[in-house]
PADREN-550479 format. One record per residue (C-alpha): residue number from 1; residue in one letter; x, y, z. Coordinates in steps of 0.25 Angstrom, whole numbers, m for minus. Layout:
BEGIN
+-----+------+-------+-------+-------+
! pos ! code !    xx !    yy !    zz !
+-----+------+-------+-------+-------+
! NUM !    a !     X !     Y !     Z !
...
+-----+------+-------+-------+-------+
***
This chain:
BEGIN
+-----+------+-------+-------+-------+
! pos ! code !    xx !    yy !    zz !
+-----+------+-------+-------+-------+
!   1 !    m !   m67 !   193 !  m578 !
!   2 !    g !   m65 !   179 !  m573 !
!   3 !    k !   m59 !   184 !  m561 !
!   4 !    r !   m70 !   194 !  m559 !
!   5 !    v !   m81 !   183 !  m560 !
!   6 !    l !   m73 !   174 !  m551 !
!   7 !    y !   m71 !   185 !  m540 !
!   8 !    s !   m84 !   192 !  m541 !
!   9 !    v !   m94 !   181 !  m544 !
!  10 !    i !   m89 !   167 !  m542 !
!  11 !    i !   m81 !   168 !  m529 !
!  12 !    p !   m92 !   177 !  m522 !
!  13 !    i !  m103 !   167 !  m526 !
!  14 !    f !   m94 !   155 !  m521 !
!  15 !    v !   m92 !   162 !  m508 !
!  16 !    i !  m107 !   165 !  m506 !
!  17 !    v !  m110 !   151 !  m509 !
!  18 !    c !  m100 !   146 !  m500 !
!  19 !    l !  m105 !   155 !  m489 !
!  20 !    y !  m119 !   151 !  m491 !
!  21 !    k !  m115 !   136 !  m490 !
!  22 !    i !  m107 !   139 !  m477 !
!  23 !    i !  m119 !   146 !  m471 !
!  24 !    v !  m129 !   136 !  m475 !
!  25 !    y !  m120 !   125 !  m469 !
!  26 !    t !  m117 !   132 !  m456 !
!  27 !    n !  m132 !   135 !  m454 !
!  28 !    s !  m137 !   121 !  m458 !
!  29 !    s !  m127 !   114 !  m449 !
!  30 !    e !  m132 !   108 !  m436 !
!  31 !    d !  m127 !    99 !  m425 !
!  32 !    f !  m140 !    91 !  m424 !
!  33 !    i !  m141 !    76 !  m425 !
!  34 !    y !  m155 !    71 !  m425 !
!  35 !    q !  m158 !    56 !  m425 !
!  36 !    w !  m169 !    53 !  m435 !
!  37 !    d !  m179 !    43 !  m430 !
!  38 !    h !  m184 !    35 !  m442 !
!  39 !    s !  m192 !    25 !  m434 !
!  40 !    i !  m204 !    35 !  m432 !
!  41 !    e !  m206 !    37 !  m447 !
!  42 !    n !  m219 !    31 !  m453 !
!  43 !    t !  m215 !    21 !  m463 !
!  44 !    n !  m229 !    18 !  m468 !
!  45 !    e !  m235 !    24 !  m480 !
!  46 !    h !  m247 !    31 !  m472 !
!  47 !    s !  m248 !    40 !  m460 !
!  48 !    k !  m249 !    33 !  m447 !
!  49 !    n !  m261 !    42 !  m443 !
!  50 !    l !  m257 !    44 !  m429 !
!  51 !    y !  m267 !    56 !  m429 !
!  52 !    k !  m278 !    46 !  m427 !
!  53 !    n !  m272 !    42 !  m413 !
!  54 !    d !  m269 !    56 !  m407 !
!  55 !    g !  m275 !    66 !  m416 !
!  56 !    k !  m261 !    73 !  m419 !
!  57 !    h !  m258 !    80 !  m432 !
!  58 !    r !  m244 !    75 !  m436 !
!  59 !    g !  m244 !    86 !  m447 !
!  60 !    m !  m235 !    93 !  m457 !
!  61 !    s !  m237 !   105 !  m466 !
!  62 !    v !  m233 !    99 !  m480 !
!  63 !    f !  m229 !   106 !  m493 !
!  64 !    g !  m224 !   102 !  m506 !
!  65 !    w !  m235 !    94 !  m511 !
!  66 !    k !  m235 !    87 !  m525 !
!  67 !    p !  m245 !    79 !  m533 !
!  68 !    d !  m238 !    66 !  m528 !
!  69 !    n !  m234 !    67 !  m513 !
!  70 !    t !  m231 !    53 !  m510 !
!  71 !    e !  m217 !    55 !  m506 !
!  72 !    a !  m220 !    67 !  m498 !
!  73 !    i !  m232 !    61 !  m490 !
!  74 !    a !  m223 !    48 !  m488 !
!  75 !    s !  m213 !    57 !  m480 !
!  76 !    l !  m224 !    63 !  m472 !
!  77 !    v !  m230 !    50 !  m468 !
!  78 !    k !  m216 !    45 !  m465 !
!  79 !    n !  m214 !    56 !  m455 !
!  80 !    n !  m227 !    53 !  m448 !
!  81 !    i !  m234 !    66 !  m453 !
!  82 !    e !  m249 !    63 !  m453 !
!  83 !    w !  m255 !    76 !  m456 !
!  84 !    v !  m251 !    86 !  m467 !
!  85 !    a !  m255 !   100 !  m469 !
!  86 !    v !  m258 !   103 !  m484 !
!  87 !    i !  m257 !   118 !  m485 !
!  88 !    p !  m262 !   125 !  m498 !
!  89 !    f !  m258 !   139 !  m498 !
!  90 !    i !  m267 !   151 !  m500 !
!  91 !    s !  m259 !   163 !  m505 !
!  92 !    q !  m261 !   178 !  m500 !
!  93 !    k !  m251 !   189 !  m505 !
!  94 !    d !  m250 !   197 !  m492 !
!  95 !    n !  m257 !   201 !  m479 !
!  96 !    n !  m266 !   211 !  m485 !
!  97 !    t !  m272 !   205 !  m498 !
!  98 !    t !  m286 !   199 !  m498 !
!  99 !    k !  m281 !   190 !  m510 !
! 100 !    i !  m279 !   175 !  m507 !
! 101 !    s !  m277 !   164 !  m517 !
! 102 !    m !  m291 !   157 !  m519 !
! 103 !    p !  m296 !   144 !  m524 !
! 104 !    d !  m303 !   145 !  m538 !
! 105 !    s !  m315 !   139 !  m532 !
! 106 !    i !  m318 !   133 !  m518 !
! 107 !    g !  m317 !   118 !  m518 !
! 108 !    q !  m312 !   117 !  m532 !
! 109 !    w !  m298 !   112 !  m533 !
! 110 !    s !  m287 !   118 !  m540 !
! 111 !    k !  m274 !   111 !  m545 !
! 112 !    r !  m267 !   116 !  m532 !
! 113 !    d !  m279 !   111 !  m523 !
! 114 !    s !  m279 !    97 !  m530 !
! 115 !    t !  m264 !    96 !  m526 !
! 116 !    f !  m268 !    98 !  m511 !
! 117 !    i !  m280 !    88 !  m512 !
! 118 !    n !  m271 !    78 !  m519 !
! 119 !    t !  m260 !    80 !  m508 !
! 120 !    i !  m270 !    78 !  m497 !
! 121 !    q !  m275 !    65 !  m503 !
! 122 !    q !  m261 !    60 !  m504 !
! 123 !    l !  m258 !    63 !  m489 !
! 124 !    q !  m271 !    56 !  m485 !
! 125 !    n !  m268 !    44 !  m493 !
! 126 !    k !  m256 !    42 !  m483 !
! 127 !    g !  m265 !    44 !  m471 !
! 128 !    i !  m260 !    59 !  m469 !
! 129 !    h !  m270 !    69 !  m464 !
! 130 !    v !  m271 !    83 !  m470 !
! 131 !    q !  m273 !    96 !  m465 !
! 132 !    l !  m277 !   106 !  m476 !
! 133 !    k !  m271 !   119 !  m472 !
! 134 !    p !  m273 !   131 !  m482 !
! 135 !    h !  m263 !   141 !  m479 !
! 136 !    l !  m264 !   156 !  m482 !
! 137 !    w !  m250 !   161 !  m487 !
! 138 !    v !  m248 !   176 !  m487 !
! 139 !    i !  m236 !   178 !  m496 !
! 140 !    d !  m232 !   192 !  m491 !
! 141 !    g !  m237 !   192 !  m476 !
! 142 !    w !  m243 !   183 !  m465 !
! 143 !    r !  m257 !   177 !  m465 !
! 144 !    s !  m259 !   181 !  m450 !
! 145 !    e !  m257 !   196 !  m454 !
! 146 !    i !  m267 !   197 !  m466 !
! 147 !    d !  m274 !   210 !  m464 !
! 148 !    f !  m284 !   219 !  m471 !
! 149 !    s !  m289 !   233 !  m469 !
! 150 !    s !  m303 !   230 !  m472 !
! 151 !    d !  m314 !   220 !  m468 !
! 152 !    s !  m317 !   218 !  m482 !
! 153 !    d !  m303 !   213 !  m486 !
! 154 !    w !  m303 !   204 !  m474 !
! 155 !    k !  m316 !   198 !  m479 !
! 156 !    i !  m311 !   196 !  m493 !
! 157 !    w !  m298 !   189 !  m488 !
! 158 !    f !  m306 !   180 !  m479 !
! 159 !    e !  m316 !   176 !  m490 !
! 160 !    r !  m304 !   172 !  m499 !
! 161 !    y !  m298 !   164 !  m487 !
! 162 !    r !  m311 !   158 !  m484 !
! 163 !    k !  m313 !   153 !  m498 !
! 164 !    n !  m299 !   146 !  m498 !
! 165 !    m !  m302 !   139 !  m485 !
! 166 !    l !  m315 !   134 !  m490 !
! 167 !    h !  m308 !   129 !  m502 !
! 168 !    y !  m298 !   121 !  m494 !
! 169 !    a !  m309 !   116 !  m485 !
! 170 !    h !  m315 !   110 !  m497 !
! 171 !    m !  m301 !   104 !  m500 !
! 172 !    a !  m299 !    99 !  m486 !
! 173 !    e !  m313 !    92 !  m486 !
! 174 !    k !  m311 !    86 !  m500 !
! 175 !    s !  m297 !    81 !  m497 !
! 176 !    g !  m301 !    76 !  m483 !
! 177 !    a !  m291 !    84 !  m476 !
! 178 !    s !  m291 !    81 !  m461 !
! 179 !    l !  m289 !    96 !  m457 !
! 180 !    f !  m291 !   109 !  m463 !
! 181 !    c !  m284 !   122 !  m458 !
! 182 !    i !  m293 !   134 !  m461 !
! 183 !    g !  m282 !   145 !  m459 !
! 184 !    t !  m268 !   148 !  m455 !
! 185 !    e !  m263 !   160 !  m447 !
! 186 !    l !  m273 !   170 !  m451 !
! 187 !    k !  m273 !   178 !  m438 !
! 188 !    s !  m278 !   191 !  m444 !
! 189 !    s !  m290 !   185 !  m451 !
! 190 !    l !  m294 !   178 !  m438 !
! 191 !    e !  m294 !   191 !  m431 !
! 192 !    r !  m301 !   198 !  m441 !
! 193 !    q !  m311 !   188 !  m446 !
! 194 !    p !  m315 !   178 !  m435 !
! 195 !    r !  m329 !   176 !  m440 !
! 196 !    q !  m325 !   173 !  m454 !
! 197 !    w !  m315 !   162 !  m449 !
! 198 !    k !  m327 !   156 !  m441 !
! 199 !    a !  m336 !   156 !  m453 !
! 200 !    l !  m324 !   150 !  m461 !
! 201 !    v !  m323 !   138 !  m452 !
! 202 !    k !  m338 !   135 !  m453 !
! 203 !    e !  m337 !   135 !  m468 !
! 204 !    i !  m325 !   126 !  m468 !
! 205 !    k !  m332 !   116 !  m459 !
! 206 !    a !  m343 !   116 !  m469 !
! 207 !    i !  m333 !   111 !  m480 !
! 208 !    y !  m323 !   103 !  m472 !
! 209 !    s !  m326 !    92 !  m463 !
! 210 !    g !  m312 !    90 !  m457 !
! 211 !    k !  m304 !    96 !  m445 !
! 212 !    l !  m301 !   111 !  m445 !
! 213 !    t !  m290 !   120 !  m439 !
! 214 !    y !  m284 !   134 !  m441 !
! 215 !    a !  m269 !   137 !  m440 !
! 216 !    a !  m267 !   148 !  m430 !
! 217 !    n !  m253 !   154 !  m428 !
! 218 !    w !  m246 !   151 !  m415 !
! 219 !    d !  m245 !   166 !  m411 !
! 220 !    g !  m259 !   167 !  m405 !
! 221 !    e !  m268 !   167 !  m418 !
! 222 !    y !  m275 !   155 !  m412 !
! 223 !    e !  m281 !   164 !  m401 !
! 224 !    i !  m289 !   172 !  m410 !
! 225 !    i !  m296 !   160 !  m417 !
! 226 !    d !  m310 !   158 !  m412 !
! 227 !    f !  m314 !   146 !  m421 !
! 228 !    w !  m305 !   135 !  m415 !
! 229 !    s !  m317 !   128 !  m410 !
! 230 !    d !  m322 !   126 !  m424 !
! 231 !    l !  m309 !   119 !  m428 !
! 232 !    d !  m303 !   106 !  m424 !
! 233 !    y !  m288 !   111 !  m421 !
! 234 !    i !  m282 !   124 !  m416 !
! 235 !    g !  m271 !   125 !  m427 !
! 236 !    i !  m258 !   132 !  m423 !
! 237 !    q !  m247 !   137 !  m432 !
! 238 !    a !  m237 !   133 !  m420 !
! 239 !    y !  m224 !   141 !  m423 !
! 240 !    f !  m223 !   145 !  m408 !
! 241 !    p !  m210 !   151 !  m404 !
! 242 !    l !  m203 !   141 !  m395 !
! 243 !    t !  m189 !   146 !  m391 !
! 244 !    q !  m181 !   159 !  m391 !
! 245 !    k !  m167 !   153 !  m395 !
! 246 !    v !  m161 !   145 !  m407 !
! 247 !    n !  m157 !   131 !  m406 !
! 248 !    p !  m167 !   127 !  m394 !
! 249 !    d !  m167 !   114 !  m387 !
! 250 !    l !  m179 !   105 !  m386 !
! 251 !    a !  m182 !   110 !  m371 !
! 252 !    s !  m183 !   124 !  m376 !
! 253 !    i !  m192 !   122 !  m387 !
! 254 !    k !  m202 !   114 !  m379 !
! 255 !    k !  m202 !   124 !  m368 !
! 256 !    g !  m206 !   134 !  m379 !
! 257 !    w !  m218 !   126 !  m381 !
! 258 !    n !  m223 !   127 !  m367 !
! 259 !    t !  m231 !   141 !  m368 !
! 260 !    h !  m237 !   137 !  m382 !
! 261 !    i !  m242 !   124 !  m377 !
! 262 !    k !  m250 !   130 !  m366 !
! 263 !    t !  m256 !   140 !  m376 !
! 264 !    l !  m260 !   129 !  m385 !
! 265 !    e !  m265 !   120 !  m375 !
! 266 !    n !  m274 !   131 !  m370 !
! 267 !    l !  m279 !   135 !  m384 !
! 268 !    s !  m283 !   120 !  m386 !
! 269 !    r !  m290 !   119 !  m373 !
! 270 !    n !  m298 !   132 !  m375 !
! 271 !    h !  m303 !   128 !  m389 !
! 272 !    q !  m303 !   113 !  m387 !
! 273 !    r !  m295 !   111 !  m399 !
! 274 !    p !  m282 !   104 !  m402 !
! 275 !    i !  m270 !   112 !  m406 !
! 276 !    l !  m264 !   108 !  m420 !
! 277 !    f !  m251 !   114 !  m425 !
! 278 !    t !  m255 !   117 !  m439 !
! 279 !    e !  m240 !   122 !  m441 !
! 280 !    v !  m228 !   120 !  m433 !
! 281 !    g !  m214 !   121 !  m438 !
! 282 !    y !  m199 !   124 !  m435 !
! 283 !    k !  m188 !   127 !  m444 !
! 284 !    s !  m175 !   120 !  m444 !
! 285 !    e !  m167 !   131 !  m438 !
! 286 !    t !  m162 !   136 !  m425 !
! 287 !    s !  m172 !   146 !  m422 !
! 288 !    a !  m184 !   138 !  m426 !
! 289 !    t !  m191 !   138 !  m412 !
! 290 !    i !  m190 !   153 !  m410 !
! 291 !    k !  m199 !   158 !  m421 !
! 292 !    p !  m204 !   145 !  m428 !
! 293 !    w !  m214 !   153 !  m437 !
! 294 !    e !  m202 !   160 !  m444 !
! 295 !    w !  m199 !   155 !  m458 !
! 296 !    g !  m185 !   154 !  m464 !
! 297 !    s !  m181 !   156 !  m478 !
! 298 !    y !  m172 !   149 !  m488 !
! 299 !    f !  m160 !   157 !  m483 !
! 300 !    s !  m162 !   154 !  m468 !
! 301 !    i !  m151 !   144 !  m469 !
! 302 !    l !  m141 !   156 !  m471 !
! 303 !    y !  m145 !   163 !  m458 !
! 304 !    q !  m152 !   153 !  m449 !
! 305 !    k !  m146 !   140 !  m442 !
! 306 !    k !  m153 !   127 !  m446 !
! 307 !    s !  m157 !   118 !  m435 !
! 308 !    d !  m164 !   105 !  m437 !
! 309 !    r !  m162 !   103 !  m422 !
! 310 !    t !  m171 !   115 !  m418 !
! 311 !    q !  m182 !   111 !  m428 !
! 312 !    q !  m182 !    96 !  m423 !
! 313 !    l !  m182 !   101 !  m408 !
! 314 !    a !  m193 !   110 !  m411 !
! 315 !    y !  m202 !    99 !  m416 !
! 316 !    q !  m198 !    90 !  m405 !
! 317 !    a !  m202 !   101 !  m395 !
! 318 !    l !  m215 !   103 !  m402 !
! 319 !    f !  m219 !    88 !  m401 !
! 320 !    e !  m214 !    86 !  m387 !
! 321 !    s !  m222 !    98 !  m382 !
! 322 !    l !  m235 !    96 !  m390 !
! 323 !    w !  m237 !    83 !  m397 !
! 324 !    n !  m244 !    76 !  m385 !
! 325 !    k !  m253 !    87 !  m380 !
! 326 !    e !  m267 !    83 !  m381 !
! 327 !    w !  m272 !    96 !  m387 !
! 328 !    f !  m261 !    96 !  m398 !
! 329 !    a !  m265 !    90 !  m412 !
! 330 !    g !  m252 !    90 !  m419 !
! 331 !    t !  m243 !    98 !  m429 !
! 332 !    y !  m241 !   102 !  m443 !
! 333 !    i !  m227 !   104 !  m445 !
! 334 !    w !  m222 !   115 !  m454 !
! 335 !    e !  m218 !   111 !  m464 !
! 336 !    w !  m215 !    99 !  m473 !
! 337 !    d !  m211 !   101 !  m488 !
! 338 !    t !  m212 !    89 !  m496 !
! 339 !    r !  m201 !    95 !  m505 !
! 340 !    t !  m190 !    96 !  m494 !
! 341 !    t !  m178 !    88 !  m497 !
! 342 !    k !  m169 !    81 !  m487 !
! 343 !    e !  m157 !    88 !  m493 !
! 344 !    s !  m163 !   102 !  m490 !
! 345 !    a !  m165 !    99 !  m475 !
! 346 !    p !  m151 !   101 !  m470 !
! 347 !    k !  m152 !   116 !  m474 !
! 348 !    s !  m166 !   118 !  m472 !
! 349 !    l !  m171 !   128 !  m460 !
! 350 !    n !  m185 !   128 !  m464 !
! 351 !    f !  m197 !   122 !  m457 !
! 352 !    s !  m197 !   109 !  m464 !
! 353 !    p !  m194 !    97 !  m455 !
! 354 !    r !  m191 !    88 !  m467 !
! 355 !    f !  m178 !    80 !  m466 !
! 356 !    k !  m175 !    87 !  m453 !
! 357 !    p !  m175 !    81 !  m439 !
! 358 !    a !  m188 !    88 !  m436 !
! 359 !    q !  m195 !    79 !  m447 !
! 360 !    n !  m191 !    67 !  m439 !
! 361 !    t !  m195 !    73 !  m425 !
! 362 !    i !  m209 !    77 !  m431 !
! 363 !    a !  m210 !    62 !  m437 !
! 364 !    k !  m207 !    57 !  m423 !
! 365 !    w !  m218 !    64 !  m416 !
! 366 !    y !  m228 !    62 !  m427 !
! 367 !    s !  m225 !    47 !  m426 !
! 368 !    k !  m230 !    47 !  m411 !
+-----+------+-------+-------+-------+
***
């Protein structure tokens, strides 16, 4: 029996574990040496607030908030991050349900709401501006493809979405958030309910006195929005495809921006509003600039090749191509998880730039 256990259980498990470690080691190994520049890091306790000089959002989408975020916020300040997107998620099961998670009462704070308000206060105490960006999360589907067979269902859905937005507009006003995002990638609703959106903007303005934006997807959603003139920024979820090959060089990535820049420049000029990248991000893997919007998984390391170099070059190309454009208002990097550890970074293929060369590249451009 001992031999059977050895040959049928222990040895196979040992072989599988060894194979797993070999694959992970092979896919995470990279011949890339990056010279970290610590001189650009902010050693003060507060944000430098360079925004007041040039109006650029040096932003980050941040997750993993706790009651005490002292250490997490210190890391943001150190890396010259001056704006943070605080993102409460609103839940919806699938594309065809009218049911959305709802606040118990508009403008009355739950325990979860109080966590966000407390976080905003902690950020502001360190001189960091806040974008409050409520985010509809469809569990089984994609929010751009929400669809109903009847006008009555569309009406029910929008009324529930509206109540959420009014609730968070009150939160933005109460907390003093500098920017409020009224929606993210809701293309089908924009097409079906343009008048409702115009009316919602007016309602929000009656509650909230700060700046407004909407986060439109990069694939042309921004063209169907007729209320840009009622907002302060044209928000773009900027996952533009930039290359067709893996392991691109800097010149190839920058070349990939040329067509998109012309489109964005025309968009800004036509609506007389600056362009703000409400999200932009690249995974640390070799194909990150081909389809930047694609999510990986926990098992990506088993079938994809890690590349901190590609991620770092993608951000360098982004900043070199766009940062100094007059019509460009800045970026919110996707994403920064306060729970990420330094030990996890060498095997991480996800969007997070933390403890990777991309972090230093972002900090360098945000210091300018």
